[in-house]
Every structure is written in structure tokens, then in C-alpha cells.
TORKELUM-256924 format. One record per residue (C-alpha): x, y, z; residue in three letters. Coordinates in steps of 0.5 Angstrom, whole numbers, plus 500, padded with zeros to 3 digits. Layout:
N
XYZala;...
***
This chain:
499
867421363met;864414362arg;861412356thr;857405356arg;856401350tyr;850395350ile;851390345phe;844386344asn;846379341leu;841373341pro;842370348gly;847374350leu;848382352ile;855385353ile;856391356gly;862395355val;865401360met;870406357val;873409362val;876416361val;882418365phe;881425368thr;887429369ala;888436373ser;894440373ala;894447376gly;900452378gln;901455385thr;906461387gln;913459389ala;917462394pro;921466389asp;915468386gly;916463380gly;910458378gln;911452382asn;908446378pro;902442382thr;903434381pro;898431376ile;893427380val;889422376ile;883419378thr;880412376val;873411376thr;872403378pro;869399373leu;862395376val;861388375ser;856386369pro;849386371thr;846379370pro;841379364trp;834381366gly;836384373ser;834391375pro;839397373thr;844399378pro;842405382glu;846411382val;847415389ser;846422389ala;853423392thr;857418388ser;857416381glu;859409383gln;853405382pro;850400387thr;851393385ala;845388386val;847381388pro;846375384ser;843369387ala;849365383thr;856365385gly;858367378asp;853373377gly;849370371ser;843366370leu;839364364leu;832363363pro;829356365asp;827351360arg;819353361phe;820360358glu;816364356pro;811363361asn;810370364asp;802370364asp;797365365leu;795364358asn;802362357met;802357363ala;807351362ala;803344363pro;807340368val;806333371asn;806331378phe;813331381gly;819335382leu;821340377glu;829343378thr;833348376gly;828353375leu;830361375thr;827368376leu;831373373ile;829381373gly;821382372pro;820374370asp;814371373arg;813363372asp;806360371tyr;804353371phe;798349370thr;796342372gly;789338372tyr;785335378leu;779331379lys;773332383thr;776332391gly;783331389gln;788335394met;794338391val;800341394arg;805346391val;812347394asp;818352392thr;825350394phe;829356394val;837357393tyr;841363395gly;838369397gly;831368393leu;825369396asp;819366392thr;811368393gly;806363391leu;799363388lys;794358386leu;788360381tyr;782356380trp;777358374thr;782364373gly;780366381gln;786366386leu;784361391val;790360395ala;797364396glu;803364401asn;810368401asp;814364406asp;813357409arg;816358415ala;820364419pro;827361417ala;824358410asp;824363404met;820357400gly;813357399ser;807352400thr;800352398val;794346398thr;788346394phe;782341394thr;779341387ala;771342387pro;770339380ala;774336374asp;779342371gly;785345370trp;789350376tyr;794355375gly;800356379val;804363379leu;811363382val;814370383glu;820374387lys;818378393thr;825381393thr;829384388val;834378388tyr;834373382asp;835366384gly;834359382val;828354385tyr;825347385asp;818346384leu;814340386glu;807338385met;804332389ala;797329390leu;796329398thr;791327403gln;790331410pro;793328416thr;789328422thr;792332427thr;791330434pro;787335439thr;791336445ala;788335452ala;786342456pro;791344461thr;790348467gly;795353465thr;792358460pro;796358453thr;799365452pro;796369446thr;800369440val;801375436leu;799375429pro;805374424ser;806376417ala;808369415thr;802364415pro;802359419thr;804352416pro;799347414arg;799340416pro;803336412ser;799332407pro;801325405thr;803323398pro;798319394leu;799316387ile;800321381gln;796321375pro;798317369asp;799319362leu;792316360ala;788321364glu;783324364pro;780317362asn;775317368asp;768316363ile;767311358pro;767317353glu;774319354met;777312354ala;784311352arg;785307346pro;790301346val;793296341thr;792289343pro;798286345gly;802292348leu;803293355arg;803299359ala;803301367thr;798306370tyr;795308376thr;788307380val;786309387gly;780313391ala;776317386gly;780315380asp;777310375val;781308368asp;777306362his;780303355phe;778301349thr;779297342phe;776294337ile;775286338ala;774282331lys;769277331ala;771270332gly;777272336ser;779270343his;781276347tyr;784276354ala;785283358cys;789283365glu;792287370thr;798285374val;800288380thr;801286388gly;799293390gln;792295388val;786290389asp;783291381thr;776290379leu;776289371leu;769290367thr;769289359val;763292356thr;760291349gly;756296345val;749293348ser;751289354ala;757287359ile;761281357ile;764279363gly;767282370ile;773279374asn;775281381asp;781276383asp;784272378arg;786267383gly;786265391val;791270394gly;791274388arg;789282388val;790283380asp;784281375ser;784276369tyr;778276364leu;778272357ala;772271352trp;771270345thr;768276341ala;761274337ala;761280333ala;766286331glu;765291336gln;768296340pro;769294347val;771298353ile;775296359val;774299366lys;779298371val;777300378glu;780299385ala;777296391arg;777297398gly;780304398gly;787301395ser;791305390phe;797304386gly;800302380gln;798296375tyr;800293369glu;795293363phe;794289357val;789286352cys;791281347gln;789275342his;790269346val;789262343thr;783259346pro;783253351pro;782246347pro;776242348ala;776236352pro;776230348pro;770226347ala;770220351val;765214349ser;762211355ala;762203355pro;756199355ala;753198361pro;755192366leu;749188367ser;749182373ile;745176371thr;741174377pro;742167380val;736162380ala;733162387ser;735157392leu;730154397ser;732150403leu;727145405thr;728144412gly;725144419thr;726152419thr;722153412gly;728158410met;728160403thr;734164399leu;732169394thr;737172389ala;739179389pro;736184384pro;739186378ser;744191378leu;746196372thr;753200372val;753206368his;760210366tyr;760217369ile;767219366gly;774220368arg;777221375ala;778228377pro;785231374ala;791232379ala;791239383thr;794244378ala;800247380val;799254383pro;801261379ile;808264382thr;808271381his;815274381val;817282381arg;824284379leu;826291380leu;833293377ile;835300378tyr;842304377tyr;843308384asp;845314381ala;845318388asn;849312391asn;843312397asp;843304396arg;835304395gln;831305389pro;829312387gly;825316382pro;828315375gly;833310377glu;830304374gly;833301368val;829299362ala;830294357asn;834289361val;833282359ser;831277365val;830270365leu;826265369ala;830258369val;829251372ser;834248377ala;838245371gln;838252368gly;833251363gln;830257360arg;822257362leu;820265360ala;824271358arg;821278359val;824285359phe;824291364thr;819296363asn;820304364ala;821303371gln;826298371gly;821292373glu;820285370ala;814281372ile;813274371phe;806270372asn;808262371leu;805256373asn;811251372ser;813247378ala;820247375ala;821254376leu;827255381ala;831262379arg;831268376val;837271372ile;840277369val;845276364pro;846283363phe;850283370val;855277370pro;853271375gly;847275378trp;841270380ser;836270385ala;832264388arg;824264387val;819261392arg;814257387val;807258388gly;808265392glu;808272391ala;816274390asn;815281390asn;822283394asp;827281389ile;831288387val;838289384leu;841295385gly;847297380leu;852301385pro;854308382ala;861307383val;860301378arg;857304373leu;857299367pro;860301360val;853301357phe;846300359leu;842295355pro;838297349val;832292347arg;833290339his;826290336arg;828283333val;823277334glu;826271337glu;825265333arg;
***
């Protein structure tokens, strides 16, 4: 006889199996007529491995009392709910950004719902990558209606993939579920894509054999990843403009089908400058007041694709800054609006008194020729100002990337940028010209018009520096910290203003 006790504690289920030994003893007739005792036979019922949380209850065979164990997707036979639970129905769908979510689980009757936001015309690709014996099914919903589904990506791939193009702005839902009884772990990836043109094969004389339909859907063309929406989305229209604080810099993305709007209150008499800093996307900057456009800028200079616009606020009013991409370009850019000091007015120069030339008295020559010389007419010289100033020093753009190579693949990857690292721009004699800190992606960006600029240095890494090409775009400066040389600490920027 077996008795099973289940203790249900928060986050822990303990199963205790009590095994009762059954002993049978009988008697047989001995040759001499006496009783011959039969040896005692003890039958031990083997224990069954504990059933993982949420797994189906083992079935009992009709011919044996031993339960059939259900294999688990993990080696130790135990799985825990992932960080998005509970998300078992569409009303509890977990919002996720574009990118890769790892370490998700499906246990027992568990079903995982996720949701994201798409703009008109954007195409999203959703993939699951499974481990062990897990086999996922994937469904995508739009306005509550099923619009795409997939079981297996390929005959030998139990992961799933679907793509969908949004007919309008809105939220979509994704369902990930098991198609077998096996529990397991999977990764979920959502990315914006665009269809890749597939060339059409030229006709041949040999007819193509007919392929019988398969239960597994044919894989779709592999999409090409595009930019991912930034944290300010949705801000495609002025009514949804993202409020910003003058002086705070942040990184956003813009591209085909995407327009970014920002807003802040401009104070009367203050001088402002709004700018984008990027070498990836050709931006167009438009600043609009309550009743009229204040200014527009495409490129801040020759050979530049980012924008810069400065103006003085005539009255206190909310302004809206629109950033859009030109020529089909797309990518990341840094954006900031801030108070600036207006350029000083040129000093007034008093013009000198006009210079007059007094004509000389006429000179007559009396001779056989009868020639007479007359003095030239009166000339007046007017002062027209100073000579043009010398050509200004071109702006030098520097972009430095600092990353910690956690996966040791010798190239920067997502999440490997090191933030808040101090980076200095110095002259050939080591005199500091500017200082910035790396942003959340590990990037430090300079725009300097100093002819003395020679190098950039990173004090955090002793002895490291890189030469700068003055007047050019220096976007190829990368500093990777090898995984085998993990620093004792990572820098933390102290919020103390330098004097």
C-alpha cells in the first residue's frame, strides 16, 4: 500500500511518498507430513521522481501500479515560472519592447501572452527559440483577431516564427504555447523588419517535380532588421509630443515612417539652441511656436547630416520640435534643446572721413601742336569696413564607443556599452579642451572647432588614447575591454558640478 501526501507552500510543492512493504508468508506440506514454512517475500514499490510544478499528473498503467514519468525540459527536472507571470490570457499580456527576451518557461498548462505597439506600415517578426524537448506554437492577434500563426519554423526546428504588417497604429498580441506535453525553456525575439526581395528563378526545360503539401508551413523570406522604436514612442504627431527638459540630452531613433516630436516651454528673452548629433541619419529639424514656424534646419554644416537651430524666444510659449529623416535614411541620434549664450554683436566701427583729392591747376602747353593738359576729376574715397576675417576652423566630430566584451567575441554587442566613463579631448601638449561622459550605450560624442585638438583619452583605462583627424568625422574610435581583464570596478559618474 502507498500513501502520497502533498504539502503546498508558497512557491514550493513537496510530495512525500510513503512506501509500505507488503510481506506474504504461506505454508506448504512437508514430505514427512509436517508444515514446511515458505520464505517471506518482500516486494518494494519503486519511488517515482517528483513531478515538476505544473506538469501533467503521471498516468497509471492498467497493468502496473508504477506511474509513467513525464520527461522535463531541464536536467534537474524542475522549472520555475518566468518573470512575466501571470500572463496566461490576452487581457494580462506582458508589454515588451523590440529585442530578445531570454529564459522564458512553459510549465504544465501555462500559456504566455505578450503585447507591443506598431505604427502604420511597420512589419514585425516574432520568433521563439526552444531548448530541450520543448515544441512551441505561435499566434499573433490584431484587434483581438487571429492574423498569423506558426507551429514549427522548419521540419527540424521546433521553434516558431510569424511576421505581420500593421494596417494602422495600434497594439498587437502574441501567444506562445506548448504543442506537446513537454515543459521547457525558450527565448522570444521581436524585431522590426522589411521584406527581402527574392529573385525569381529563370524557367528551365525540366519541369519542377510537384511537392506534396506538408503539415509544416513553408518558412517565409528572411526579413532585414530595421531600427527599433525608442522610449519616447509614440510621438508621431504634435499632440503626442514628448516633453523634454532644456539641457538634458537623450538618444532616440528615427527613420522611414517615423517622425519624432518634442516640446518644452520657452521663456521670453531666452536664447535657445536645439540640435541633433548623429552620423547615421540625415535629420531635418523644425521648431514651431503657437502660431508660426520659428525656424528650419537641415544640415548644420558642409559634410554634416545632423541639424542645429538657434533662436531667441520673443514671448513665453510652448514650442514643438519635429525631427524627421530625409532621403530614406534611418538610425540613432542624440537630441537636446538648451539655453545658450547669444553671440556678441560686432563692435561698431566709425568710418573715417572721406578722403578728397584736390585737382591740380590746368597746365597748358603752347606750341606748334596746340595740346592742352587738363587736371583729373575730383575723387572721393569711402570707407567700406574691415577686410573679411580668416576662414574659421572646421568642426571636428568625434564619436568614441567604450564597451566591455562580456561574451568575448571581440566586437561590441547589445548591452555591452559602459556608461558614465569620463572621456577627455586634449591638445598635443596634453591640455584639456573638453570633457564628456559616455551615455547608456557607451558612446561619447564631441563636436569641436579647435585647431589644437589632437587626441582623445580615457583616464579610466591607464595609458589609453587615440589620435583625432582635425576637421573630419572620427566615428571609428572603439575601446573594448576584454572579458578576461574584468576591471575591479566600473565607473560611476558623481553628480558634482565642476568648478
